[in-house]
C-alpha positions in Angstrom: -3.1 51.0 26.7 -0.5 49.0 24.6 0.5 51.1 21.1 0.7 47.4 20.1 -2.8 46.4 20.6 -4.0 44.2 17.7 -0.9 44.8 15.7 0.5 41.8 14.6 3.5 40.7 16.8 5.3 37.4 16.0 8.2 36.3 18.2 10.5 33.5 17.6 12.4 32.6 20.6 12.4 33.7 24.6 15.1 36.3 24.7 13.4 37.9 21.7 9.9 37.6 23.7 11.9 38.9 27.2 13.4 41.8 24.9 10.2 42.9 23.6 8.0 42.8 27.1 10.5 43.8 29.8 10.1 47.6 28.9 6.1 47.2 28.6 6.0 45.6 32.1 8.7 48.4 33.2 6.3 51.3 32.0 3.3 49.6 33.4 1.8 49.0 29.9 1.5 45.2 30.8 0.0 44.0 34.6 -1.2 40.3 33.2 0.7 38.0 31.5 -1.1 34.3 30.0 0.8 31.6 28.5 -0.3 28.4 26.7 0.7 25.7 27.8 1.4 23.0 25.0 3.7 23.3 22.5 4.4 26.6 24.2 5.5 25.6 27.8 5.8 22.2 27.0 6.8 20.4 24.4 6.2 16.5 23.1 8.6 13.4 22.0 5.4 12.3 20.5 1.9 13.5 19.2 -1.1 13.4 21.6 -2.7 10.6 19.3 0.2 8.4 19.6 0.0 9.0 23.5 -3.9 8.4 23.1 -3.5 4.9 21.0 -0.9 3.8 23.6 -3.4 4.1 26.4 -5.9 1.7 24.2 -3.2 -1.1 24.0 -2.9 -0.6 28.0 -6.7 -1.0 27.9 -6.6 -3.9 25.9 -3.7 -5.5 27.8 -5.8 -4.6 31.1 -9.0 -6.4 29.7 -7.1 -9.7 28.7 -6.7 -8.8 25.0 -10.4 -9.6 24.7 -11.1 -6.3 22.6 -8.7 -5.3 19.4 -7.0 -2.4 20.1 -8.8 -0.5 17.3 -11.9 -1.3 18.6 -11.0 0.6 21.9 -10.1 3.7 19.9 -13.3 4.0 17.9 -15.1 3.8 21.0 -13.3 6.5 22.4 -13.6 8.5 19.1 -17.3 8.2 19.1 -17.6 9.0 22.8 -15.6 12.1 22.5 -17.7 13.0 19.4 -20.8 12.6 21.1 -19.9 14.6 24.3 -18.5 17.3 22.3 -21.4 17.7 20.3 -23.9 18.1 23.6 -21.5 20.7 24.2 -22.4 22.6 21.2 -26.2 21.8 21.2 -25.9 23.8 24.6 -24.4 26.8 23.0 -20.5 25.8 24.6 -17.8 25.3 22.4 -16.8 22.1 20.7 -14.8 20.6 23.6 -15.2 17.8 26.2 -13.9 16.8 29.8 -11.8 14.1 30.2 -13.4 13.2 33.8 -16.9 12.6 31.8 -15.0 11.3 28.8 -13.8 7.9 30.6 -16.7 6.9 31.9 -19.2 7.5 29.0 -16.0 5.9 26.8 -15.6 2.4 29.4 -19.6 2.3 29.2 -19.4 2.5 25.2 -17.0 -0.4 25.2 -18.2 -2.4 27.7 -21.6 -2.0 27.9 -21.5 -1.5 31.7 -20.0 0.7 34.2 -16.6 -0.2 35.2 -15.1 2.2 38.2 -12.2 0.5 38.5 -11.0 0.5 34.6 -12.2 4.0 34.4 -9.6 4.6 37.5 -7.2 2.9 35.5 -7.7 4.9 32.3 -7.6 8.1 34.1 -4.6 6.9 35.8 -2.5 5.6 32.5 -3.0 8.4 30.5 -2.0 11.0 33.1 1.4 8.6 33.4 1.6 8.8 29.8 1.1 12.3 29.2 3.3 12.9 32.0 6.1 10.5 30.1 5.6 12.2 26.5 6.0 16.1 27.9 9.0 18.1 28.8 9.7 21.6 29.6 10.9 23.6 26.5 14.5 25.2 26.5 14.3 28.7 28.0 10.9 28.7 29.6 11.7 28.1 33.1 14.2 31.8 33.0 11.1 33.7 31.3 9.0 32.5 34.2 11.6 33.3 36.9 11.7 36.8 35.5 8.2 37.3 35.1 7.8 36.2 38.8 10.0 38.8 40.2 8.3 41.5 38.2 4.8 41.6 40.1 3.1 40.6 36.8 0.0 38.2 37.2 0.8 35.2 35.6 -2.1 32.8 34.1 -1.2 29.1 32.1 -4.1 28.7 30.0 -4.8 26.0 27.5 -7.8 24.2 24.9 -7.4 20.6 26.5 -9.6 17.9 27.0 -7.8 17.4 30.5 -9.4 19.0 33.8 -7.9 21.3 35.3 -6.9 19.0 38.7 -5.5 16.8 35.9 -3.7 19.7 34.1 -2.3 21.1 37.6 -0.7 17.8 38.4 1.2 17.3 35.5 2.3 21.2 35.6 3.3 20.1 39.3 5.5 17.3 37.9 7.3 19.5 36.1 7.9 22.2 38.8 5.7 25.0 37.1 2.8 25.3 39.0 4.2 27.7 41.8 4.7 30.4 38.9 1.3 30.7 37.8 -1.5 32.7 39.9 -4.1 30.5 38.5 -4.6 27.4 35.7 -7.3 27.7 33.4 -8.2 24.7 30.8 -11.3 24.6 28.2 -12.4 21.3 29.3 -13.6 22.8 33.1 -16.2 25.2 31.5 -16.0 23.9 28.0 -15.4 27.2 27.0 -12.0 27.6 24.6 -9.7 30.3 23.4 -10.3 29.8 19.8 -13.9 31.1 20.3 -12.8 33.9 22.8 -15.2 32.7 25.3 -12.2 31.5 27.7 -10.5 34.8 27.5 -13.9 36.3 28.4 -14.4 34.3 31.2 -10.8 34.8 32.8 -11.2 38.6 32.2 -14.1 38.5 34.4 -13.3 36.1 37.0 -9.5 38.4 37.4 -11.0 41.5 37.0 -8.5 42.1 34.4 -7.8 45.0 32.1 -7.4 43.3 28.7 -5.6 46.4 27.5 -2.8 45.2 29.8 -3.0 42.0 29.1 -0.3 40.0 26.8 -1.2 36.5 26.0 1.6 34.1 24.4 1.2 30.9 22.3 2.2 29.1 19.3 -1.2 28.9 17.6 -1.9 32.0 15.3 -5.4 31.2 15.5 -6.1 30.7 19.2 -3.5 32.4 20.4 -3.0 35.2 18.6 -6.1 36.4 16.3 -8.5 35.1 19.3 -7.4 37.5 22.1 -6.4 40.4 19.9 -10.2 40.2 19.1 -11.1 40.3 22.6 -8.7 43.3 22.9 -5.9 41.7 24.7 -2.4 41.5 22.9 -1.9 38.4 21.4 1.4 37.2 20.6 2.5 34.4 17.8 5.2 32.4 19.4 6.7 30.8 16.3 9.6 28.5 16.6 10.0 26.9 13.1 12.4 24.3 14.5 9.6 23.0 16.9 7.1 23.0 14.2 9.2 21.3 11.7 9.8 18.9 14.9 6.2 18.3 15.4 5.8 17.5 11.6 8.4 15.0 11.6 6.9 13.3 14.4 3.4 13.1 12.7 5.3 11.4 9.4 7.4 9.0 11.4 4.5 8.0 13.0 2.4 7.8 9.7 5.2 5.7 8.2 5.8 3.7 11.5 2.4 1.8 10.4 4.3 0.6 7.0 6.5 -1.6 9.6 9.9 -2.9 8.4 12.6 -0.3 9.8 10.1 2.3 9.5 8.8 1.1 13.3 12.4 1.3 14.5 13.5 4.3 12.7 10.1 5.8 14.3 10.8 4.6 18.1 14.2 5.7 17.9 13.0 9.4 16.7 11.0 9.4 19.8 13.8 8.5 22.0 16.2 10.9 20.3 13.8 13.7 21.1 13.7 12.6 24.6 17.4 12.5 25.1 17.4 15.7 23.1 15.3 17.6 26.0 16.4 15.6 29.0 19.9 15.4 28.7 22.8 17.8 28.3 25.2 17.1 25.0 28.9 16.2 26.0 32.0 16.6 24.1 33.1 12.8 24.6 33.2 10.7 21.7 33.1 7.2 23.4 30.0 8.6 25.8 28.1 9.6 22.6 29.1 6.0 20.8 27.7 4.2 23.7 24.5 6.5 23.6 23.7 6.4 19.8 24.9 3.2 18.5 25.7 0.6 21.3 23.0 1.7 23.3 20.4 0.9 20.7 21.6 -2.5 20.3 22.3 -3.5 23.7 19.0 -2.1 24.7 17.0 -4.2 22.1 18.9 -7.1 23.3 17.9 -6.7 26.4 14.2 -5.9 25.3 14.3 -9.0 23.5 15.5 -11.1 27.1 12.5 -9.4 28.8 10.5 -11.2 26.0 11.8 -14.5 26.2 12.1 -14.7 30.2 8.4 -13.8 30.0 7.7 -17.1 27.6 9.9 -19.0 29.7 10.1 -18.1 33.4 13.3 -19.1 35.2 13.9 -19.0 38.5 17.4 -17.0 38.6 19.4 -15.4 36.0 23.2 -15.6 35.8 25.1 -12.6 33.8 28.6 -14.1 33.1 31.8 -12.3 33.8 33.3 -10.5 32.1 31.1 -9.8 29.0 27.7 -9.8 31.0 28.5 -7.0 33.1 26.4 -4.3 31.3 23.4 -6.6 31.0 23.0 -7.2 34.7 23.4 -3.4 35.2 20.9 -3.1 33.0 18.8 -5.9 34.0 18.6 -4.7 37.3 17.4 -1.0 36.2 14.0 -2.8 35.0 11.2 -1.9 37.2 8.5 -4.7 38.5 8.9 -8.4 39.5 11.5 -10.3 38.1 14.2 -13.3 38.5 16.6 -13.3 40.9 19.9 -12.4 39.4 23.7 -13.1 40.0 27.0 -11.8 38.3 28.8 -14.9 38.3 32.8 -15.2 38.0 33.0 -17.8 34.8 35.4 -17.6 32.1 36.3 -20.0 28.8 39.7 -20.4 31.1 37.7 -22.2 34.2 35.2 -24.2 32.4 37.5 -25.6 30.1 40.1 -26.4 32.8 37.2 -28.2 34.3 36.5 -30.1 31.6 39.4 -32.4 31.2 39.1 -34.5 34.2 38.5 -37.6 32.0 41.4 -36.5 30.0 41.8 -34.2 26.9 40.1 -35.1 23.7 41.2 -34.1 20.3 37.6 -32.1 19.9 38.8 -30.2 23.0 42.5 -29.7 22.1 41.6 -28.1 18.7 39.7 -25.2 20.5 43.2 -23.6 21.4 43.9 -23.5 17.8 41.1 -21.0 16.6 43.0 -18.4 18.2 45.2 -17.0 15.2 47.8 -16.2 17.6 47.9 -20.0 18.5 51.2 -21.6 19.5 50.4 -25.1 19.2 50.7 -27.3 22.5 51.6 -24.4 24.7 48.3 -22.6 23.7 46.8 -25.9 24.7 48.1 -25.8 28.1 47.5 -22.2 28.6 43.5 -22.8 27.6 43.0 -25.5 29.8 45.0 -24.9 32.7 47.6 -27.5 32.0 51.2 -27.8 33.4 54.2 -27.5 30.3 56.8 -28.6 32.8 55.3 -32.3 32.8 53.8 -32.4 29.0 56.9 -30.7 27.1 59.0 -33.8 27.3 56.2 -36.2 26.4 55.5 -33.6 23.3 59.5 -34.1 22.3 58.8 -37.5 22.3 56.2 -37.3 19.7 58.2 -35.3 17.3 57.2 -31.8 18.9 61.0 -29.9 18.7 59.0 -26.4 19.2 56.2 -26.8 22.0 55.2 -23.4 20.8 54.9 -24.4 17.4 52.0 -23.4 16.0 49.5 -26.4 14.6 47.8 -25.6 11.4 47.0 -29.2 10.4 44.6 -30.2 13.2 44.6 -33.9 11.7 48.6 -33.9 12.6 50.0 -37.3 13.1 52.0 -35.9 16.0 49.1 -34.3 17.9 47.3 -37.3 17.8 49.9 -39.7 18.7 50.4 -37.2 21.7 46.6 -37.1 22.8 46.6 -40.9 22.5 49.5 -41.2 25.0 48.3 -42.4 28.4 51.3 -40.7 30.0 50.1 -37.6 28.8 46.4 -38.1 30.1 47.3 -39.2 33.1 49.3 -35.8 33.6 46.1 -34.0 32.9 43.6 -35.7 34.5 44.4 -34.8 38.0 44.8 -30.9 36.9 41.5 -31.3 35.3 40.4 -33.0 38.4 41.4 -30.1 40.9 39.8 -27.4 38.7 36.8 -28.9 38.5 36.3 -29.5 41.9 37.2 -25.8 42.6 34.5 -25.2 40.1 31.9 -27.4 41.4 32.2 -26.0 44.9 32.2 -22.5 43.4 29.2 -23.3 41.4 27.1 -25.0 44.7 28.0 -22.0 46.7 26.5 -19.1 44.1 23.3 -21.8 43.8 24.0 -22.9 40.3 22.6 -26.4 41.2 19.7 -24.9 43.5 17.2 -24.2 41.0 15.4 -26.7 38.2 15.2 -23.3 35.6 17.7 -20.9 35.1 19.2 -18.6 32.1 22.7 -17.5 31.6 23.2 -14.5 29.7 26.5 -13.4 27.8 27.6 -11.3 24.5 28.1 -14.7 23.1 29.9 -15.9 20.6 30.2 -19.8 20.4 28.2 -20.9 23.7 31.5 -22.3 25.3 30.8 -21.9 28.7 27.3 -23.1 28.7 28.7 -26.3 26.5 31.6 -26.8 29.1 29.4 -26.6 32.1 26.9 -29.1 30.6 30.0 -31.5 29.9 31.7 -31.2 33.0 28.5 -31.5 35.4 25.7 -32.8 33.1 25.7 -36.0 35.2 24.6 -34.5 38.4 21.2 -35.1 38.9 20.3 -32.0 40.2 21.8 -30.3 36.8 19.5 -27.4 36.1 17.7 -26.8 32.6 19.8 -24.0 31.4 18.3 -21.3 28.9 21.3 -19.2 27.0 20.5 -15.9 25.9 23.3 -14.1 24.0 23.6 -10.8 22.1 25.2 -12.8 19.2 25.5 -16.8 18.8 27.5 -18.2 16.0 28.4 -21.9 17.3 31.0 -22.4 14.9 33.3 -24.4 17.4 30.3 -26.6 18.5 26.8 -28.1 17.3 25.8 -30.2 19.9 24.8 -28.7 23.6 23.4 -31.7 25.2 20.0 -32.4 26.1 17.7 -29.4 27.9 20.5 -27.0 27.2 19.0 -24.3 25.4 21.0 -21.5 23.7 19.8 -18.4 21.6 21.2 -15.2 19.7 18.7 -12.6 20.7 20.4 -9.8 18.1 22.2 -12.4 15.8 21.9 -16.6 15.6 23.9 -17.6 12.6 21.4 -20.8 12.9 18.6 -18.2 11.2 20.6 -17.9 8.2 19.5 -14.3 7.9 22.2 -12.0 6.1 21.2 -8.8 7.8 21.7 -9.7 11.1 25.3 -10.8 10.4 26.9 -7.6 11.2 28.1 -8.3 14.8 30.0 -10.9 13.4 31.9 -8.2 11.3 33.4 -6.5 14.4 32.6 -8.8 17.7 35.5 -6.9 19.8 33.8 -3.3 19.9 30.3 -5.4 21.0 32.6 -7.1 24.1 34.4 -4.2 24.9 31.1 -2.0 25.5 29.9 -4.9 27.7 32.7 -5.9 29.5 33.3 -5.3 33.0 36.3 -3.4 34.3 37.9 -5.9 36.4 40.5 -8.6 34.8 39.0 -11.9 33.4 38.9 -15.0 35.9 41.8 -17.2 35.3 40.8 -19.6 38.8 39.5 -20.4 42.0 41.0 -20.5 45.6 39.2 -21.8 48.8 39.4 -19.7 51.7 37.5 -19.8 55.1 35.0 -17.6 53.5 34.2 -20.0 50.6 35.4 -20.1 47.2 36.5 -17.0 45.8 37.6 -16.1 41.9 41.1 -15.8 41.1 41.5 -12.6 38.7 44.2 -12.3 36.1 47.4 -10.5 37.4 47.2 -6.7 37.3 50.4 -6.9 35.7 50.1 -9.2 33.0 50.8 -7.2 29.7 47.6 -7.7 28.0 45.9 -6.5 31.6 48.1 -3.7 31.8 46.6 -2.4 28.3 43.4 -3.4 29.1 43.3 -1.0 32.0 44.6 2.0 29.9 41.5 1.6 27.9 39.0 1.5 31.2 38.0 4.9 31.0 37.0 4.9 27.4 34.9 1.5 28.2 33.3 3.2 31.0 32.2 6.0 29.2 31.0 4.1 26.3 28.8 2.3 29.2 27.5 5.4 30.8 26.1 6.5 27.3 24.7 3.4 27.1 23.2 3.0 30.6 21.7 6.7 29.8 20.0 5.5 26.4 18.7 2.4 28.4 16.8 4.7 30.9 15.1 6.5 27.9 14.5 3.5 25.9 12.5 1.8 28.6 10.4 4.8 28.4 9.6 5.0 25.2 9.4 1.1 25.1 6.2 1.5 27.4 5.1 4.7 25.4 4.8 3.0 22.2 4.6 -1.0 23.6 7.1 -2.1 20.5 9.0 -5.4 20.6 12.4 -6.3 20.1 11.2 -7.6 16.3 9.9 -4.4 15.4 13.1 -2.4 16.2 15.6 -5.1 14.6 15.5 -4.2 10.8 16.1 -0.4 11.9 18.9 -1.8 14.5 20.5 -3.9 11.5 20.8 -1.0 9.6 22.2 1.4 12.3 24.8 -1.4 13.3 25.8 -1.9 9.2 26.2 1.9 9.2 28.3 1.9 12.3 30.8 -0.9 11.2 30.6 -1.1 7.5 30.4 2.4 6.9 32.4 4.4 10.1 32.9 7.9 9.9 36.4 9.4 10.0 35.8 9.9 14.0 34.7 6.9 14.8 37.6 5.0 12.9 40.1 7.4 14.8 38.8 6.6 18.3 37.6 3.0 18.6 41.0 1.8 17.2 42.4 3.0 20.5 40.7 0.4 21.9 42.4 -3.0 22.7 41.1 -6.4 23.1 42.0 -9.2 25.2 40.4 -12.8 25.5 39.8 -14.7 28.5 41.0 -18.2 27.2 44.5 -18.2 29.2 46.7 -16.3 26.4 48.1 -12.7 27.4 47.7 -11.4 23.7 46.6 -8.0 22.8 44.2 -7.5 19.8 44.3 -4.1 18.5 41.1 -3.1 17.1 42.8 -1.3 14.0 45.8 -0.9 12.2 47.3 1.6 9.9 44.8 2.4 7.1 45.2 0.8 3.5 46.2 2.9 0.8 46.1 2.9 -2.8 49.5 1.3 -3.3 48.4 -2.1 -1.1 45.8 -2.4 -4.1 48.9 -3.2 -6.4 50.1 -6.3 -3.9 46.8 -8.2 -3.5 48.2 -11.1 -1.8 49.5 -8.9 1.2 46.1 -6.8 0.9 44.2 -9.8 1.4 46.4 -11.2 4.4 45.8 -8.1 6.1 42.1 -8.0 5.6 42.2 -11.7 7.1 44.3 -10.5 10.2 42.1 -7.5 10.7 39.5 -7.5 14.0 38.0 -4.6 12.0 38.7 -4.6 8.7 36.4 -1.7 7.4 39.0 0.4 9.6 41.5 -0.5 7.2 39.7 1.5 4.1 39.6 4.8 6.6 41.8 6.7 4.3 40.1 5.9 0.7 37.6 8.8 0.0 35.0 6.3 -1.3 32.4 3.8 0.6 32.8 1.4 -2.6 35.8 -1.0 -1.1 33.6 -1.0 1.9 30.6 -2.4 0.2 32.8 -4.8 -1.8 34.3 -6.0 1.1 30.7 -6.5 2.8 29.3 -8.2 -0.4 32.1 -10.8 -0.5 31.7 -11.3 3.1 27.8 -12.3 3.0 28.6 -14.7 -0.1 31.7 -16.2 1.7 30.0 -16.7 5.3 28.9 -19.9 6.2 25.4 -20.6 8.4 
């Protein structure tokens, strides 16, 4: 007989449980061990009610939204109540059986039987339960140890799911083989809390209660009720687990208020799943991809899915290089979806092809947006024009230094240079060659073979989409193009032509929403996180196998600097992909739309960009950024932090701030966030729609 029988026994973790149980087993004082299932062996990333409400949303979709979700939920509650009361009237416990509940629920809802809907509900609830559950840490080792001791082992639960369904869940988590039998209250409508389920098991299995230990998280049904039957009950009290359950319930309740709370709830569920199913890694870039960029990029991909459902296309082109990660994420989507292809385009090759009719003033000034622009030399690099042909002509028009920055875009010399027919005669043949190769490449990838297509890229000005239309919009087979961008800030262009649609999913400056402007404060980190590891496309060449892209030389100065950062970028993307994998699961559970998540995502990005931690500043400023507009420039994402002495020289300070890719990194050494807030407010007041 156990000396501890009916003595209050509280254990707080699996090692403590094994330490207490081991001598009892070795001395043959314990022959039988039973364990509660839910919140003991298996934990949840969300509450049971939220899973059941998710089933109701799926039922509403299945029925074509002819019923409100709340109506379906109330029908379930009413049906469950009827069955539980019937069980009590028969002298059984207040319990019901899922296999009986679903047909009653369906008939209550529809007024008629519907076997197909019954099967759908059962299948859906089991699927969602499987997604919401995970094996708690420490469970498998204790089960492995018990299985080696010749101790009889049972899994017991007060649960509405029939044992056949519960068996399937435990089988999914590879726990079934450890148990001699699985008992659930739904089968006999007798529960642990009344003691009847313990009595049933003792009789069926011919157990000696004095040598039986039962372990579970409920102090009433797992401890007190077991002790009342002469079984040693053990209350498995995990304070952190109880706090997690309380937080889940609070988060779900607050989510009903919408605003940022919906997103906070969603990402808290996702965080629970990440913590349960993945191993923590001591790699800053991986964690930044998982915890920061993962949320932003995954919400973007959800928004892209929604738009493709509303406005179907025949094919999706993910634009090199910054569309690379989005294609990897897109290809993980389950179910039917449009064909996709990675298309080797860049601003350099698109703009070069647009000069077939010469170079306009509007086109030329595009090169001057670069803060490191070198006047006409930049124009030649951006459009792939020959300097040796144009330099003498520039001298004729007063340009003594071909690399002289042009700050006045209405410079009379520039206007005269562009009006010179000799200049245009030098430009047009080069543009024609670029355009011919680009056109052949686009035909090869099927760009003109579809009436409706989408292009997906990081953003920002829509240059590729703008110049594609400008260069080939005259073709009768030019498709309707839907450009979907992470952020769209059309500062350079406003007219994209007919049937050429553009939208920024996370940020679109035309919406004039101050909250969503945060990506524009640090564009480079989003480009770095999304880019391919290969070099940018600088042209095309014709081979026997067709047209193939020409990438920037591996020996180019900016490419060498970029390659040195590829390991960091790869780690970021690995983190993003892990986040995306779990994001899809949680979205399937919650049915949230991107609009539900965006307020929280904006807050998350504002924290990361405007108020970075010292660690974030230290590691992210090691990255270098290059651009695909023909230059070999490297843009450092952070420079030496500001000091209090810089405040004594306002003009110099302002120049540093203006030239910085990430102005908030300059504030790293200042031990207060007040300057960050001031800079953010200044930006919001100065930015134009």
